[in-house]
N, C-alpha and C positions, 0 to 999 in steps of 0.2 A: 504493500499499500506503499501511495505516497504521503510524505510528508507537509503539510502544509501550514503557514501561519494561521494560528485563531487571534481574531478579531474581536476584542473587547473593548470597550468604552472607557476611557482614561477618567480619571477623576479631575475636577479644577482644582485650583488652587485652595486650598482648606479654609472656611471663616472662622473666626474665631468661637460663634456660638455662643458666648457669653457677653455679650455687649463689648463694655470696652478692656474686657481680658485681651492677655497677649498670649499666643502662643511660646510656651519657655524655652530657649534657646539652650539651657542647660538643666542640667538634674533629670530627674526620673523623668521616662516617656509618658506624661501624665496628659489624659483627654478631658475636652471640656467638662465631662459628666464626676471628675474627680479620682480616674481610676489608674491606677498605676501598672502600668504594662510590664513582664515580668518572662514571658513565654514566648520565643519565637518557632514556629511550625514551617520547615521547609521542606518543600517538596524537591526531591528529586529527579522526578520522570513522571509525565503522563500515563505511560505505557504500563501495562498490568500483565500477568499470567492467567489471571481468571478474565470471566463476562459477567460479574454477577448481574443480574434482572436489574438492581434497584441502582445498578450507578452506569452503565456502561450497554450498549447494544452489541451484537453478536457480531454484526458486520458495520463498514460504512462510517469508523471511526475516524473522526480528524486530528492526526497526531499532530503536535507538535516541530518546526521545522528543528534539525539537529543545530541550524545555527545559531536561534534562539536561547536554546537551553543554556544555563549558567554553567559555568567552567568550577570546579572544585577553586581555584584559586580567586575566583569572583564569589561563591559561597562563603568561604572562609575570608573576605574583607568585607562583606554586610555584617557576618557573624560577631568579629571582632568590637567592629563601631557600634551593632548592637549591643553587646554584651559592655562596652565601657559608658554605655549609656544606662544599663542598668539589668536588661538580659539576662538571667540566671539558668535559662533550662531552653536548650534546642531538642526540640523532637523531628527527626526526620522521615516524612511519608512519601507519599507516590498517589496515585499510579502504585506500583512496588518499589521499595527504595531498592531492596535486593536485586532489581536486573541493573542495578548503576555497577557498572565494571569496579570502578575505586571506591567501592564503597568502605572497604576497611580502610582506606587513606583518608576519607571525608571524615568515617568517625575519629579518627587519631588526630587527626589536626582540629576539628572542632574540641575536641577532651580537652586539648591543650592549653585552647583559651582561657584566658581569667577576667571576670569580671572585678569590680570595685569590693565587692562581696566574698571574690573567693573562686575557686574553680567552679567552669559552669560544670552544667548533668547536663549528658548526651541520650534523649532516649527514642527509641525507634517503635512504629507501630506497622507490624507486616502482615501478609497474608502467612508466612509461616511454609511457603512451599519447599525452599533450598533454603530455611534458616539451619538446619542439621548441620548443612555442611560449611555455613561461616559462621557459626555460633562463638565459636573457640576464637578466633580472630578478631571477631566483634569488640568481646570480652578484653581481650588482650588488649584491644587498643582503646579502648574506654567506656566503650555503653554501660553506662547506667542503671537503664531502666528498659521495659520491652510490654510491647504491647500487640498482642495475635488476635488476627481475626478471626473469628468459626462461627459459621450462621448455624452447624446441623450438626450432627454425629451418623447421622445415615448416609449411608453410600450412594443408593440412587437419586435421595434428596439434594446433595450436596452437587453433583454431578448436573441436576437439572438448575438449581439455583445458581452456579457459577461456571453453566454450559463445558464443565472441564471436568474431568476424574482424577481429582486430584485429593481425596481427602486422607490417603495413605501417608501422604507426604507432610500434609499439614499436621497429622497429629503424632508424628517422626519431629518434625519440631518444635511441636508442645513437649513431647517428650524428652528432648535434646535442652530444652530451656528449663524444664523441673527440676534436670538433672544437674543442671549447670550450680544450680544457687545463687541463682540473678534474682535479686527480689528489690521490689515487687514484681511479680508476676499478674500480669491482667490478658484477659479472654474476652475480647469485645463481639458480642453479640446483637444483629440488627435482627428485632423482634417484628417479625410480620405474620399478619391473618392469614389462617388458613396453609401458611409455608412451615412455619417452626414451634408457632406457640403454642402445642402441644408436647416441646421438647424443651421449656422452660426451667423444670426441675430436672430433666436429665442433665442439662447443660451446666449447671450448677455443680451438680453434684461429678460431677467427669470435673471440673475446675479446682474444686474442693478436695478431692483424689491428687490433683499434680502441684495442691502446693499454690496455687492461684486463684485472683479474686475473678468471676464473673464479672461484665459489664453490659447490661442490655442495653442497646441504644434505640430511640425511638428512630422509626424510617422518615425521613426528613428528605424536602423536595431539592433532592440535590442529583438525578438522574440525569444524563446525555439527554433522555429521549423524553425528556418532561411527563414523565406518565403515571406520577406520583399521585398516589389518591388519598385522602387522609381514610377511607373508610378500610384500606385496607393496615394503616397503621396499627400498632398494638399500643397501648396507652399507659403512663407509667402507673397509673392507679391498677388496671388489667394484671398486670406483669407482679405489683404487690401482692394482689388477690390472689395470684397462682401459686405465689410462692410463700405465702400465709397460710395455705393448706398444708405444706411440708414442714416449713420452720416457724420458729417464734422469732420475729426481726425486732430490732433493738437498732433505732437510729445513733450511729455514728457523730458523734461531733464535731466542731473544727471545719466545717467543708472548706470556708475561705474562698477562692476564686478557682476550686476546681470545678471542671463540669460534672462529674458524677453524685448523686447525695447516694450514702452507702447506708448500709445497716450489717449489724452482728447477726449471726445466724445462730438462732439456740443461746445466744448469749457468748458466743465467741469461742474461739480466737477466727474463726473462718466468716470470711463476710462478702456479701454482695453489692454492685451498684448499679444503677440506673442514672443513664445520660436522657432526661426528659426535655428535648430543646422546641418541642412544637407545645406539649401541655403544662409545660411549669418550665418557662425560659429561666435562665439565671443569667440573664444578661449584665445587671446590674452589677454583679462581682467579676465580669470578665476581664482579662489579663491578659489575651493574647493577641498577636499578633502573626499574619501568615505572608509566607513570600512562595511564589511560583515557581516552577522548573524554569520558568522564561523571563524571569525577576520583575514582575507584577508583586506590589505591596498590596496586601490587603487587610483591610483593618475587621473585616468580620465574614465569617463564612457564608454568609447569605450576600455580601455586599455585590450592588451591579456598576459598581466603580472601583477602580485598580489605580494605582501610581507605578509609573514604569520606571524601571532603575538601569535598564540596561542603558540606554543614552549617557547616563552618570558614570556606567560602570567602564564603558567602551569609548566613554571621550579624553579621559586622562584627569578628569574631576577630581579636585583632593575628596579626602575621608570626611570632611565637613560638610557636602555634597549630600553624601548616603545620612549621615544623620540628620539633616535638615528633612529630607524624605520622608524621614523615619516618622518624625516631629509633626509633619504636615499629615502624614498617614493617619496618626494616630487622633491628632488632634479635630481631624473629618472625623471621625465615629460616633454614628449614631448612639441616642439610649439603648436600643434593642434592634432585632431583626425582623420586626414586623410581618411573622409569618401568618398569626392570627387576625390580622387587618384587612379590610378588602381590596386594602392600597397593593400587598403584597405581589411583588416580581420576582418570577424564579430566577438566579443565574443564569446568563448564559453558558457559561462552563458549568461541565459535568466534575462529580467531585474527583474523581480522576484528574482531572487537571487544575485544580484547588489545589488540593491536598488537606490531609483530613485534619 
């Protein structure tokens, strides 16, 4: 398939949003609603080894042009500027980040970055297919945390959902991660009505057996084909009701800016999480910024505007120009994603091109 550039509307210069308030040129990465940003999600590629029905069509994908993909040097440069401004965690996403040939080098170089508060943490979200082959090298390179996506434990169902018969590979990846001692270890599941909602208890049991926390994610309008339907989404309350039939749930306090609400199972230590972006948005505490594989800054997963860093990176501009772009992007951040507002518009990019 021929790679073509994807055209996305870029954002205009940020307004203050607070009357006479001015965008800070130094200090923490602050938005007009008082949120301090500490987490940068870095997408390494829009390519993926699966074709999950809620994310990508099986055929007809328009891939990012190779020349638009950030080099490792460019990623590290942006990350260092972000760390100097207060970012403390980098999460590597995709597509599938392990498809990037220099993934171990990316992790090693990012893990060596220091923020004013000390070493940064490098986390990764992966589909797990080739994780077993790379995990030891990734840990040696400095990987701090790991999330593995797994939506079903049934082989036929996995093949239908992902359009690939690779469940055994994912299970090997989970087993390798569990044996590695890398903690915390989290397994991510998108809950879908009539697809895997009958596996809610089984998936949590599987996670706890592997020393992991299962995190259920409400299905969001981020599919490339724009076929998302609210009626197919399993809600937070439905997930908790299913879990309550098997375990006693006790809320874990101190959520902070984390996307998942967490509960102890039967008093702990095992836990489960729910990311309810649709029915219980957590925008008020959001501390995340996103960088796409082709150098676009996004201040929200659902944003319809982007800030293009490529011209800055490739024109010889100084690092202060990158810092300014980070601040302008965050200063333009809206109070919430407005999924539940009639005016909501789904982003043009699919999840694979935005990064998780």
